[in-house]
C-alpha positions as CSV (number, residue, x, y, z in Angstrom):
1,M,152.8,93.8,43.8
2,H,151.7,90.4,44.9
3,M,154.2,90.4,47.9
4,R,152.7,93.3,48.9
5,L,149.2,91.7,48.9
6,L,150.8,88.8,50.8
7,T,152.0,91.0,53.3
8,C,148.6,92.8,54.1
9,V,146.8,89.7,54.0
10,R,148.8,87.8,56.7
11,P,148.3,90.0,59.1
12,L,144.6,89.9,58.8
13,C,144.4,86.4,58.7
14,L,146.2,85.7,61.8
15,L,144.0,88.5,63.5
16,T,141.2,86.6,62.4
17,T,142.4,83.2,63.5
18,L,143.2,84.4,67.0
19,V,139.9,86.5,67.5
20,G,137.3,85.6,65.4
21,C,137.4,82.0,64.8
22,Q,136.7,79.1,67.1
23,S,137.1,75.4,66.3
24,S,134.1,73.1,67.3
25,R,135.1,70.1,69.1
26,E,132.9,67.2,70.3
27,L,133.3,66.2,73.9
28,A,134.2,62.7,74.3
29,V,131.6,60.6,75.6
30,V,132.1,58.7,79.0
31,P,130.4,55.5,79.7
32,G,127.7,56.2,82.4
33,A,128.4,60.1,82.7
34,S,125.2,60.9,80.9
35,V,123.2,58.7,83.8
36,M,125.1,60.8,86.2
37,T,124.7,64.0,85.0
38,E,121.2,63.5,84.3
39,S,120.7,62.6,88.0
40,L,123.0,65.9,89.0
41,V,120.5,68.2,87.1
42,R,117.4,66.8,88.4
43,E,118.9,67.0,92.0
44,I,117.1,69.8,94.0
45,E,119.6,71.9,95.8
46,Y,119.0,74.0,99.1
47,P,120.4,77.7,99.0
48,D,123.3,78.6,101.0
49,V,121.9,81.8,102.7
50,S,123.1,83.4,106.1
51,V,120.9,82.5,109.1
52,P,121.2,83.4,112.7
53,S,123.8,81.7,114.7
54,E,121.0,81.3,117.5
55,P,118.0,79.7,116.8
56,F,114.6,81.7,116.9
57,D,112.9,81.3,120.1
58,D,109.4,81.3,119.0
59,L,110.4,78.6,116.4
60,T,111.5,76.1,119.3
61,P,108.5,75.6,121.5
62,L,109.4,73.6,124.5
63,T,105.4,72.4,125.2
64,P,103.5,70.0,122.9
65,P,101.0,71.9,121.4
66,P,97.2,71.7,123.6
67,T,95.1,68.7,123.1
68,V,91.5,68.2,124.4
69,R,92.7,65.6,126.8
70,R,95.2,68.2,128.3
71,F,92.8,71.0,128.3
72,E,92.7,71.2,132.3
73,E,96.8,71.1,132.7
74,L,96.9,74.1,130.4
75,E,97.7,77.9,132.1
76,F,95.4,81.0,130.9
77,V,96.9,84.5,129.9
78,D,94.5,87.0,130.7
79,L,94.3,89.8,127.9
80,T,93.3,92.8,127.6
81,L,92.5,94.3,123.8
82,E,94.7,97.3,124.3
83,E,97.4,94.5,125.3
84,A,96.8,92.7,122.4
85,V,97.4,96.0,120.3
86,R,100.3,96.7,121.9
87,Q,101.8,93.0,121.1
88,A,101.0,93.0,117.5
89,L,102.5,96.6,117.1
90,S,105.5,96.0,118.7
91,S,106.5,92.4,117.3
92,S,105.3,92.7,113.9
93,E,108.3,93.8,111.6
94,V,106.6,91.7,109.0
95,I,102.8,93.6,109.0
96,R,100.9,90.3,109.4
97,Q,97.6,89.1,107.6
98,A,95.1,86.8,108.7
99,G,95.4,83.3,107.7
100,G,98.9,83.4,107.1
101,R,99.3,84.2,103.8
102,I,102.9,85.7,103.7
103,V,103.7,81.7,103.5
104,A,102.0,81.4,100.1
105,S,102.5,84.9,98.9
106,P,106.1,86.4,100.3
107,T,106.0,88.9,97.7
108,T,103.3,90.8,98.6
109,A,103.9,91.1,102.5
110,S,104.4,94.5,103.6
111,T,106.9,95.1,106.5
112,V,107.9,98.2,108.5
113,L,111.1,98.4,105.9
114,D,109.1,99.5,103.4
115,P,109.1,103.1,103.3
116,S,112.9,103.4,104.0
117,I,113.2,100.9,101.0
118,V,111.6,103.3,98.7
119,E,113.2,106.1,99.9
120,T,116.8,104.9,99.6
121,D,115.7,103.4,96.1
122,P,118.9,104.2,94.0
123,R,116.7,104.6,90.8
124,V,113.7,106.7,92.0
125,G,114.2,107.5,95.4
126,V,114.6,111.0,97.1
127,E,118.5,110.7,97.9
128,A,119.0,109.3,93.8
129,A,116.8,112.1,92.6
130,L,119.5,114.5,94.7
131,S,122.5,113.0,93.5
132,A,121.9,114.4,90.1
133,F,122.2,117.7,91.6
134,D,125.6,116.5,93.4
135,A,129.2,118.2,92.5
136,Q,131.2,115.7,90.0
137,F,134.9,115.5,90.0
138,L,137.0,114.2,87.2
139,A,140.7,113.2,87.0
140,T,142.4,111.7,84.0
141,A,146.2,111.1,83.3
142,G,147.2,109.7,80.6
143,F,150.9,109.0,78.6
144,S,151.8,108.2,75.1
145,H,154.7,107.2,72.7
146,Q,154.7,107.2,68.9
147,D,157.4,106.5,66.2
148,R,156.5,107.1,62.6
149,E,157.9,107.3,59.2
150,L,156.7,110.0,57.0
151,N,156.7,109.7,52.8
152,T,159.2,112.5,52.7
153,L,162.8,112.8,51.0
154,N,164.4,114.8,53.5
155,P,166.1,112.5,56.2
156,A,165.7,114.8,58.8
157,F,161.6,114.8,59.0
158,R,161.6,110.8,57.6
159,Y,161.8,109.3,61.2
160,R,159.4,111.1,63.9
161,R,159.4,110.1,67.7
162,E,156.9,111.6,69.8
163,E,156.4,111.5,73.7
164,G,152.8,113.0,75.2
165,E,151.5,113.2,78.7
166,R,148.2,114.6,79.6
167,Y,146.3,115.6,82.7
168,R,143.1,116.9,83.6
169,V,141.5,118.0,86.9
170,G,138.0,119.2,86.7
171,V,134.2,119.6,88.6
172,G,131.2,120.3,87.6
173,K,127.5,120.8,89.3
174,I,124.2,121.6,88.2
175,A,121.8,124.1,89.9
176,A,118.0,123.6,91.1
177,T,117.3,125.9,88.0
178,G,119.3,123.4,85.5
179,T,122.1,125.8,85.1
180,Q,125.7,123.7,84.6
181,F,128.9,125.0,85.9
182,G,132.2,123.5,85.2
183,F,135.7,124.6,86.1
184,D,138.6,122.3,84.9
185,S,142.3,122.5,84.0
186,E,144.2,120.2,81.5
187,T,147.7,119.9,80.8
188,I,149.6,118.4,77.7
189,G,153.2,118.0,77.6
190,V,154.8,116.8,73.8
191,S,158.5,116.2,73.4
192,T,159.4,115.4,69.5
193,N,162.2,115.0,67.3
194,V,161.1,117.4,64.8
195,P,163.5,119.9,63.5
196,F,163.3,123.6,63.5
197,N,161.3,123.9,66.9
198,R,162.2,126.4,69.2
199,V,162.4,123.7,72.5
200,P,162.3,120.0,71.8
201,S,159.4,119.5,74.5
202,T,156.4,122.0,75.1
203,Y,153.8,122.2,78.1
204,E,150.5,123.8,77.3
205,M,148.2,124.6,80.6
206,V,144.3,125.6,79.7
207,T,142.2,126.2,82.9
208,S,138.5,127.3,82.0
209,A,135.1,128.2,83.5
210,T,132.1,127.0,81.9
211,V,128.4,128.2,82.3
212,R,125.1,126.5,80.1
213,H,121.8,127.7,81.2
214,P,118.7,126.5,79.5
215,F,116.4,129.4,79.0
216,L,113.2,127.2,77.8
217,Q,113.2,123.6,77.5
218,G,115.1,121.6,80.4
219,G,115.0,124.9,82.6
220,G,113.4,126.6,85.7
221,L,112.8,125.2,89.3
222,E,109.6,123.6,89.0
223,F,110.8,121.6,85.9
224,N,113.8,120.3,87.4
225,R,112.4,119.5,91.1
226,I,109.8,117.4,88.9
227,A,111.6,116.0,86.1
228,G,115.7,116.0,87.4
229,P,118.3,117.3,85.4
230,G,118.9,115.7,81.9
231,A,115.1,114.2,81.8
232,G,113.7,113.0,78.6
233,P,109.7,112.8,77.7
234,G,108.2,110.3,79.7
235,N,111.3,109.7,82.1
236,Y,110.8,111.9,85.4
237,R,112.6,111.4,88.3
238,G,112.8,114.4,90.3
239,V,113.1,115.2,94.2
240,V,109.2,115.7,94.3
241,L,108.5,112.4,92.2
242,G,110.7,110.6,94.7
243,R,108.9,112.1,97.8
244,I,106.0,111.3,96.4
245,N,106.8,107.5,96.0
246,T,107.9,108.2,99.9
247,D,104.6,109.2,100.8
248,I,102.8,106.9,98.5
249,A,104.7,104.2,100.1
250,L,103.9,105.5,103.8
251,A,100.1,105.6,103.0
252,E,100.5,101.9,101.7
253,F,102.2,101.2,105.3
254,E,99.4,102.8,107.0
255,L,97.1,100.9,105.1
256,S,98.8,97.8,105.9
257,V,98.9,98.7,109.8
258,R,95.3,99.4,109.7
259,N,94.2,96.0,108.4
260,L,96.6,94.1,110.9
261,M,94.9,96.3,113.9
262,R,91.5,95.0,112.3
263,D,92.2,91.5,111.8
264,V,93.4,91.6,115.4
265,E,90.5,93.1,116.7
266,R,88.6,90.9,114.9
267,A,90.4,87.8,116.1
268,Y,90.3,88.9,119.7
269,W,86.5,88.9,119.4
270,E,86.6,85.9,117.9
271,L,88.5,84.4,120.7
272,S,86.1,86.2,123.2
273,F,83.1,84.3,121.4
274,A,85.0,80.8,121.9
275,Y,85.2,81.1,125.1
276,R,81.6,82.6,125.8
277,D,80.3,79.3,123.5
278,L,82.8,76.8,125.5
279,D,80.8,78.5,128.5
280,S,77.4,77.7,127.0
281,K,78.4,74.3,126.2
282,L,79.6,73.8,129.4
283,S,76.4,74.8,130.7
284,F,74.6,72.4,128.5
285,R,76.8,69.3,129.7
286,Q,76.0,70.3,133.3
287,Y,72.1,70.4,132.9
288,A,72.4,67.0,131.2
289,L,74.4,65.7,133.8
290,E,71.6,66.8,136.4
291,A,68.7,65.5,134.2
292,W,70.7,62.2,133.6
293,E,71.5,61.5,137.5
294,L,68.1,62.2,138.1
295,E,66.6,59.8,135.8
296,K,68.9,57.3,136.9
297,K,67.8,57.3,140.3
298,R,64.3,57.2,139.1
299,V,65.1,54.0,137.2
300,E,66.7,52.4,140.0
301,A,63.7,53.0,141.9
302,N,61.2,51.9,139.1
303,I,59.8,54.8,138.7
304,R,60.9,55.4,135.0
305,P,61.7,52.7,132.3
306,P,65.4,52.2,131.5
307,D,64.9,53.6,128.0
308,Q,64.1,57.0,129.4
309,E,67.8,56.9,131.4
310,A,69.2,56.1,127.8
311,F,67.4,59.4,126.3
312,V,69.0,61.4,128.7
313,R,72.4,59.7,128.5
314,E,72.4,60.3,124.9
315,Q,71.9,64.1,125.6
316,Y,74.9,64.2,128.1
317,Y,77.0,62.5,125.5
318,A,75.9,64.9,122.8
319,A,76.7,67.7,125.0
320,Q,80.0,66.5,125.9
321,A,80.8,66.1,122.2
322,A,79.8,70.0,121.8
323,V,82.2,70.6,124.6
324,E,84.8,68.9,123.1
325,N,84.2,70.5,119.5
326,A,84.2,73.9,121.1
327,I,87.5,73.7,123.2
328,S,89.5,72.2,119.8
329,G,87.3,73.2,116.8
330,A,85.2,71.4,114.2
331,N,84.7,71.9,110.3
332,V,83.8,75.9,110.2
333,T,84.0,76.4,114.0
334,P,87.5,77.2,114.9
335,G,87.0,76.5,118.8
336,V,89.2,77.6,121.6
337,F,92.1,76.4,119.8
338,G,91.7,77.9,116.5
339,A,90.5,81.0,117.8
340,E,93.2,81.4,119.9
341,R,95.9,80.3,117.6
342,E,95.0,82.7,114.7
343,L,95.1,85.7,117.8
344,R,98.8,84.4,118.7
345,S,99.7,84.5,115.1
346,L,98.7,87.9,114.5
347,L,100.0,89.1,117.7
348,G,103.7,87.2,116.8
349,L,103.6,85.2,120.0
350,T,105.6,81.6,119.7
351,A,103.3,78.4,118.7
352,S,103.2,76.9,121.8
353,D,104.1,77.6,125.2
354,G,101.7,75.4,127.7
355,R,99.5,78.7,127.8
356,L,96.2,79.7,126.3
357,L,95.0,83.5,125.6
358,R,92.1,84.7,127.1
359,P,90.4,87.6,126.4
360,I,89.2,89.9,129.3
361,T,88.2,93.1,127.7
362,P,84.5,92.8,127.8
363,P,82.5,93.5,124.4
364,T,81.0,97.1,124.4
365,T,76.7,97.1,124.8
366,A,76.2,100.5,124.1
367,D,74.0,101.8,121.1
368,L,76.6,103.6,119.3
369,H,75.3,106.3,116.8
370,F,77.4,108.0,114.3
371,D,76.6,111.2,112.4
372,W,75.8,110.1,108.4
373,E,77.3,113.5,107.3
374,E,80.1,113.7,109.4
375,S,81.0,110.0,108.7
376,L,80.9,110.5,104.9
377,G,83.0,113.6,104.8
378,M,85.6,111.9,107.2
379,S,85.6,108.9,104.9
380,L,86.3,111.1,102.2
381,V,89.2,112.7,104.0
382,R,91.0,109.6,105.9
383,R,90.7,106.5,104.3
384,E,94.2,105.7,103.4
385,E,93.4,104.5,100.2
386,L,91.9,107.8,98.9
387,R,94.7,109.3,100.2
388,R,97.4,107.1,98.4
389,Q,95.3,107.8,95.4
390,R,95.6,111.6,96.0
391,W,99.3,111.2,95.8
392,R,98.9,109.4,92.4
393,V,96.6,111.9,90.8
394,K,99.6,114.8,92.3
395,Q,102.2,112.9,90.7
396,R,100.4,112.6,87.2
397,E,99.6,116.3,87.7
398,L,103.3,116.8,88.1
399,E,104.1,114.8,85.5
400,R,102.1,116.8,83.0
401,L,103.4,120.0,84.0
402,A,107.2,118.5,83.6
403,A,105.8,117.3,80.0
404,K,104.6,120.6,78.5
405,K,108.3,121.5,79.2
406,F,109.1,119.5,75.9
407,L,107.2,121.4,73.8
408,L,109.3,124.2,73.9
409,P,112.4,124.4,71.7
410,R,115.9,123.7,73.3
411,L,117.5,127.1,73.9
412,D,120.9,127.2,75.8
413,G,123.1,130.2,76.8
414,V,126.5,129.1,76.9
415,G,129.6,131.1,78.5
416,Q,133.3,130.3,78.7
417,Y,136.2,132.0,80.1
418,N,140.0,130.7,79.1
419,W,143.4,131.4,80.9
420,R,146.1,129.3,79.4
421,G,149.8,128.6,79.8
422,F,152.6,128.0,77.6
423,G,156.4,126.9,78.3
424,D,159.3,124.2,77.9
425,T,159.0,123.1,81.5
426,L,155.7,122.8,83.4
427,G,157.1,125.2,86.6
428,G,159.9,126.1,88.4
429,S,161.1,128.5,86.0
430,S,160.0,132.0,84.4
431,D,159.5,130.2,81.0
432,G,157.2,127.7,82.7
433,A,153.7,126.6,81.7
434,F,152.4,127.5,85.6
435,Q,153.9,131.0,85.3
436,E,152.7,132.1,82.3
437,L,148.9,130.7,83.6
438,Y,149.6,132.8,86.8
439,N,150.5,135.7,84.8
440,G,147.4,135.6,83.1
441,D,148.9,137.3,79.6
442,L,147.0,134.3,77.9
443,G,143.1,134.3,78.1
444,G,140.2,134.1,75.7
445,W,136.2,133.8,76.2
446,T,133.1,132.5,74.4
447,L,129.6,133.5,74.6
448,G,126.9,132.4,72.6
449,L,123.6,130.4,72.1
450,E,122.7,126.9,71.1
451,M,119.5,125.5,69.9
452,P,119.3,122.1,69.2
453,T,115.9,121.1,69.0
454,P,113.6,118.6,66.6
455,I,111.1,120.3,64.2
456,G,107.6,119.3,65.0
457,Q,108.3,118.3,68.3
458,R,106.7,115.1,68.2
459,A,107.8,113.4,71.2
460,G,107.2,116.3,73.3
461,H,103.5,116.1,72.0
462,A,103.2,112.5,72.6
463,A,104.5,113.5,76.4
464,V,101.7,115.8,76.7
465,R,99.1,113.3,75.9
466,N,100.2,110.2,77.3
467,A,100.5,112.3,80.8
468,D,96.9,113.7,79.9
469,L,95.4,110.0,79.5
470,L,97.4,109.2,82.7
471,L,95.8,111.7,85.0
472,R,92.5,111.3,83.3
473,R,92.8,107.6,84.7
474,E,94.1,108.3,88.1
475,Q,91.0,111.1,88.3
476,A,88.3,108.5,87.7
477,I,90.2,105.7,90.2
478,L,89.7,108.3,92.5
479,R,86.3,109.1,91.9
480,E,85.2,105.6,91.6
481,Q,87.3,104.9,94.7
482,E,85.2,107.8,96.4
483,R,81.8,106.1,95.3
484,Q,82.7,102.6,96.6
485,V,84.2,104.1,99.9
486,S,80.4,105.9,100.2
487,L,78.9,102.3,99.3
488,E,80.8,100.9,101.9
489,L,80.1,103.4,105.0
490,R,76.5,103.2,104.0
491,G,76.8,99.0,104.9
492,A,78.9,99.8,107.5
493,F,75.9,101.9,109.1
494,T,73.2,99.2,108.0
495,E,75.3,96.4,109.4
496,L,75.8,98.1,112.5
497,D,72.2,98.9,113.1
498,R,71.3,95.4,112.4
499,A,73.9,93.7,114.6
500,Y,72.5,96.3,117.7
501,V,68.5,95.2,117.0
502,V,69.4,91.7,116.4
503,T,71.6,91.5,119.5
504,R,69.0,92.9,121.4
505,S,66.3,90.5,120.1
506,N,68.6,87.5,121.1
507,Y,69.2,89.1,124.6
508,N,65.2,88.7,125.1
509,R,65.5,85.5,123.7
510,H,68.5,84.2,126.1
511,V,65.9,85.5,129.1
512,A,63.0,84.1,127.6
513,A,65.0,80.7,127.6
514,Q,66.4,80.7,130.7
515,I,62.9,81.4,132.6
516,Q,61.7,78.4,130.2
517,L,64.4,75.8,131.5
518,E,64.3,76.9,135.3
519,A,60.4,76.5,135.2
520,E,61.1,72.9,133.1
521,R,63.6,71.9,135.6
522,K,61.7,72.7,138.7
523,R,58.8,70.7,137.3
524,N,61.0,67.8,136.2
525,T,62.2,67.4,139.8
526,V,59.1,67.0,141.3
527,G,57.9,65.0,138.2
528,E,55.4,66.9,136.9
529,T,56.5,67.5,133.4
530,R,57.5,65.0,130.3
531,L,61.2,64.4,129.5
532,D,61.5,65.5,126.3
533,L,60.2,69.1,127.2
534,V,63.5,69.5,129.8
535,L,65.6,68.7,127.3
536,Q,64.3,70.4,124.6
537,A,64.1,73.5,127.3
538,Q,68.0,72.8,127.9
539,R,68.9,73.0,124.1
540,N,66.9,76.0,123.4
541,A,68.8,77.8,126.7
542,V,71.9,76.9,125.3
543,V,71.3,78.0,121.5
544,A,69.8,81.0,122.8
545,E,72.8,81.9,124.7
546,V,75.1,81.3,121.8
547,A,73.1,83.2,119.5
548,F,73.0,85.9,121.7
549,H,77.3,86.0,122.1
550,R,77.6,85.6,118.4
551,A,75.3,88.8,118.0
552,L,77.1,90.4,120.4
553,V,80.6,89.9,118.8
554,E,79.1,91.2,115.6
555,Y,78.1,93.9,117.1
556,N,81.5,95.1,118.1
557,V,82.9,93.7,114.9
558,A,80.5,95.8,113.1
559,A,81.7,98.8,115.3
560,S,84.8,98.3,114.3
561,Q,84.0,97.9,110.8
562,L,82.3,101.2,110.8
563,N,85.6,102.9,112.4
564,L,87.5,101.4,109.3
565,A,85.0,102.9,106.8
566,R,85.2,106.0,108.5
567,G,89.0,106.2,108.5
568,T,89.4,106.1,112.3
569,L,90.0,102.6,113.1
570,L,93.7,103.4,114.4
571,E,92.6,106.4,116.1
572,S,89.5,104.2,118.2
573,L,92.6,102.1,119.0
574,Q,95.0,104.7,120.0
575,V,97.2,103.8,117.5
576,Y,99.5,106.6,116.0
577,L,102.0,106.5,113.4
578,A,105.0,108.8,113.3
579,E,108.7,108.5,111.8
580,S,111.9,108.2,114.1
581,P,113.6,111.7,114.7
582,L,116.3,112.7,112.5
583,P,120.0,113.3,113.7
584,A,120.5,116.8,115.2
585,S,123.0,117.5,112.5
586,T,120.0,117.4,109.9
587,Y,118.3,120.1,111.2
588,Q,121.6,122.2,111.9
589,S,122.4,121.5,107.7
590,A,118.8,122.6,107.3
591,I,119.4,125.7,108.9
592,R,122.5,126.9,107.4
593,E,120.7,126.2,103.9
594,A,117.8,128.2,105.0
595,R,120.2,131.1,105.3
596,R,121.2,130.6,101.8
597,F,117.8,132.0,100.8
598,T,117.3,134.7,102.5
599,R,118.5,138.4,102.3
600,Q,118.2,140.7,105.8
601,G,115.7,138.7,107.5
602,H,113.5,138.8,104.0
603,V,112.9,135.4,102.1
604,S,113.5,135.4,98.6
605,R,110.4,134.9,96.5
606,E,112.4,133.1,93.4
607,A,113.9,130.9,95.7
608,I,110.6,129.2,97.3
609,P,109.6,126.7,95.2
610,A,105.4,125.9,94.4
611,P,104.4,123.6,97.1
612,F,102.7,120.3,96.1
613,S,101.7,118.8,99.7
614,A,98.6,120.1,102.1
615,G,100.9,119.9,104.6
616,V,101.4,117.3,107.7
617,Y,98.6,114.7,107.7
618,P,96.9,115.4,111.5
619,Q,96.5,112.0,113.0
620,G,93.6,111.9,115.5
621,V,91.6,115.1,114.4
622,A,88.4,114.4,112.5
623,T,88.8,116.4,109.6
624,P,92.3,116.7,107.9
625,P,92.4,119.6,104.9
626,M,92.2,118.2,101.9
627,G,94.2,120.6,100.5
628,P,95.5,124.0,100.1
629,T,91.8,125.6,100.2
630,D,90.0,126.5,103.2
631,A,88.4,123.1,104.7
632,A,85.4,125.2,106.0
633,S,84.0,125.8,102.4
634,D,84.0,122.0,101.5
635,P,80.5,120.7,101.5
636,L,82.1,117.1,102.3
637,L,83.4,118.4,105.3
638,P,81.8,118.7,109.0
639,S,81.5,122.0,110.8
640,S,82.3,119.9,114.2
641,P,85.9,118.9,114.7
642,E,84.9,116.4,117.2
643,P,83.6,112.9,115.9
644,S,79.8,112.3,117.2
645,S,80.1,109.2,118.1
646,T,78.0,109.4,122.0
647,P,76.3,106.4,122.7
648,A,73.0,106.0,123.8
649,T,71.6,104.7,127.0
650,P,74.0,101.5,127.6
651,W,72.6,98.2,128.7
652,Q,74.3,95.4,130.2
653,G,73.1,92.4,128.9
654,D,76.0,90.1,130.8
655,N,77.8,92.1,133.7
656,E,80.9,89.2,133.9
657,S,83.9,90.8,132.6
658,A,85.4,88.2,130.7
659,P,84.8,84.4,129.9
660,R,86.0,81.8,131.9
661,I,86.5,78.0,132.2
662,G,86.2,77.2,135.8
663,P,84.5,74.5,137.1
664,V,81.3,73.4,136.0
665,P,78.7,75.3,137.3
666,A,75.7,73.9,139.2
667,E,73.2,75.9,137.7
668,L,73.0,79.0,135.1
669,I,71.4,81.9,136.8
670,P,69.1,84.4,134.2
671,A,70.8,87.5,133.8
672,P,69.3,90.3,135.2
673,A,67.0,92.4,133.4
674,P,66.6,95.8,135.2
675,D,67.6,99.1,133.1
676,L,68.6,97.6,130.1
677,G,67.6,100.9,127.9
678,G,65.1,99.4,126.0
679,M,66.5,95.9,125.3
680,I,63.5,94.3,126.9
681,E,60.5,94.6,125.5
682,S,57.5,95.6,127.7
């Protein structure tokens, strides 16, 4: 007895020693190794990544950055707003943001690849959802050899040797309704030395066709489109939800493009103002220079004391400093260089190429009017944020429909038919297994119902409750977003009106300041006025001119912001989004698939799934439909299909088409005042 126990324990101890136990060994300490190891751990390594073989052209500028002292050497490139928009769109693989925030937050950046990334997501994308319906192929092959000793007194049966082989080939497919189809063939070969068998080796072939259809839980076209086959409570990855994820990504991409266009237009007008501000400062410097030269001649002729010349000279150098700051920027004022750098960044241009961008599109001076009710209806329909949130609401509604299916019991209908073949060989003779299978004499079938379902459906009730809460949350967010959008639209209307009236007032102020300046300059020429009044008139004229151009830019920015609040910013800039055309084989495949659902030209109603989308989003149309209902019955939608943005009588405050640096003007001619559309007070 003890020998038997020892015989059993020895293999166990050996197995435990080899697999389950490991000896703990202390590493030998090498003098100086700890210091070297610590230095290696603290080293910062650079990642080994693949980089382009050629350097980026926009990262290797050939000219140094622009400076104030090299300003006259720079070349100016005239740029229209349309060209700026086209350049920004054509070079924005990464949708840029104002301020270059991609450096600090690269994970929040948006790219043109984002919709495709979501579309091809192997977990929740459309292709991943469709892969659940792909046919599955299975092929296995196995071989075995067994030698056994049996507890028997008959020496003929004491030792048994058995050799086997097994082959299996099958294919399975899940239909859109959740029905599972399977067809497989299995071959089993056995060779044994057991006496009294008819033959020492046998082959058995079994070919079966199986069908399983869920009648309640897990069945139906709608459920499998939403949740996908084999879905569980709260885990929905159907084709419809995958497509909605893509639509959400498209809305977010359009939102990023819209924000880029907003930043580009704003930067364009800011650069336009920077040039206008520089023109005003140059005029101010020219006035100060003329006054300084006049006072210098009077001091030389002993008409004025020397301190009067120093007084005017101080004004000139103050004007010179203002010009330098207007070029390069100071404090919160970006200047020409700062505004041009911001626009260059948004357009994806090189950092420095020896040239400066110069806007030539004149800002609008027309009194724009928009209908409030129409604009409110358009904003509630066309805003990208609301469209994205409506897709999320639709997603939660579909998830709630799928969750209700888990309140039903699981009831599956199962059917199977078998063909069998048996013989001492696999084939090649009349007694072969394949020949027996081909004759079809051995067969059988199975038909029945299976109902594996939990009592009470606790998980199903929790899934429905969770889906209800998620739906209510998204609906509440949508209502709050609509309220905020209406408030934003109201603020945009108010700002547009304020910017226009302030522009009108500053224009009148600018004209009056020019008249006062010319009068003081004429009196100063003949010596009939005080010097401080002349200098003050110069300052007032420059401040009024800068204020007018600042207000005019703010008016154009306010118009852009109102278009953004209405959801028509991209249309106002003639920007439309479109997906790339599909290959021709895709359309041919769609035609072939469509024929499967038709019979003699009539479409089977059972084969048409319920729609979950209102159709293609029409860009460039004032009011796209909000849903499958008639848009004309919605009180929020305007009755007219065209936007009412007809301007009132235009006024032209300054007829110059573009800001220019040019030579220093000898004098500033006041802007003409006739036909200003109510801008000049009578």
